[in-house]
Structures are given as structure tokens and as C-alpha cells.
C-alpha positions, 0 to 999 in steps of 0.5 A: 175104714182101715188103718193106713200106714204104720203111724200108731198113736193116740186119739186126741181130744178135740179142741180149737177145730171142734164142732159145737155141742149139737153134734155137728161133725167137722170135716177138714177136707185136704187136697193132696200135695203135688205129683208129677202129673199135677205139675203137668196139669194132667188128668190123674184119676183112680184107674191109671198111674198111682203117682207119688208126691214130689219133693214139693208135694211132701213140703206142701203136706208138711205145711198143711199139717203144721197149719192144721196143728196150729189151729187145734186138735182133731179126732181122726185122719181119714184118707183116700187109698191112693198113694198121693193121699196116703203120703199126704195123710201120713204127714198130717196123722204124724203131726197129730199122733194118730193113725190114718184110716183108709176110706175107699169111696174117697178115691178120685174120679176114674178118668179112664182113657184120659188118665195121664193126658192134659186137657189140651191133649184130650181135646185133640184126641177125643173132641166129641167125647170131651164135649159130651163130658163137659155138657153132662155130669151123667157122661163118663170119660171113655172107660171111666166114671161120670161125676154122678157116679162119683157123687154117689160113692162120695155121699156114702163116705160122707154118711159113714164119716158123719155117723162114725165121728158124730160131733167130732173133727176129722181131717179128710185127705182126698182129691179135687173131685171128692172135695168139690162134690162135698162142697156142692152137696153142702151148698145144695148146688148142682153137681155141675158146679164142680166145673166152677170151682178151683182147688190148689194142691194141699189146700184146705176146705172145711164143712160142718155136717149135722146128722140130718144132712144140713151143712155149713161151709166154713172155709174153701181152698185155704192154702197154708 
């Protein structure tokens, strides 16, 4: 993991959010604020346009940062490398006076040729491919990643975070797919359960992880 941006500062002692003394690591999963593609309900992955937050997206990120800060300190802020997550993380990290770290494996799914298109547009242009994608998490969009592939790299990121920040509290600013996959992993649910979850922009979900792989989902899709 590498520092994101120029927000230098201290590493705050954990309280309020902090995990119990049995070395659970609390991951506070924050979805980024809205972009122009979010507002269009278009697919926005890691392989196409890298959009910025809109003014509304920045406002959402500030509200999320304030909401988190009101509930206690955190030990670290980690972000996907994409612009919308780094911008959201800057608001959160600045609120806590820490430097955000970049974790490459927390990037959104690559949607390949579908990036920038809405679900309806994809259904018109790629009907057979969309049907196959919805039927199996092993199937990738044309030129993109399958959810099985994304789950593998997100699990790598989870393992690194739980090892590096054992017993600490970490804000993880990422995207819809990684958050849903982490929640599915915590619940022992199949990967295709991501199709049954919905996450609002700048929403907050919380999972406590133990080093043996056990987990406790403590909040899902809370909207400040």
C-alpha cells in the first residue's frame, strides 16, 4: 500500500470504532460519492473513464467523513487508486488527520466494453453477453473481469489489511463490487449474492474480521 495525495498527519489512536482486544480488525467500507456516470446509472469500472466526483459527490464525502468522525477515531484510511475513491478518501483522511494509503486490489470491476453504458443500453447492444454474465459469476463482460476474478484480488487486499492492521480500525474507501464481495465473504454467501445487494453512494458498511477468517457484519449501507 502506498500513500495517496498530500494529506500528511498523525496516526490516531483508536476509540469508539475500535475493535475488541481479541485482535479483530474493523473495516469500515465506504463507497465513493457520485460522479457523472453514477448519476446516469452507467457502468463505471476500472478499465474505462476515470471520472471525478461531482459537487454533490464531494458533499456526500464530507458528510460521510463527519459522520465517521462523530463516532470515534480510526487508525488508517485505505483507498482504491481510482480518482473518485481517492477524492472521497481525501475528505475522510483529512477529517482524521491521517494519510490515505492506496490498495490497488480494491479497484472496481473492469466492465470492459460495457464501461460508460447503462444497463438498458447494454441489454440492447450485448443481449447474449449480458444474459451469460447474469447467469454466471465466472463470465466476464467483453474485455472485462468476472466477479470470480474480482473476488480473488479483493480477498488478497482483505488478507493484507487484516494482517497489517490487526486489532485496529480502518476506513476502506472503495466501490460497489468490492464492498459487496467483502460482505458476501463475511456472511459466507455465494458470490452471486452481489446481485441481491444495493449500495448508495457514500454509504458505509462495517465488518469486523478475525485473523482466522471469521467475521461479523455490523452495518450495511448506512447513509449519513
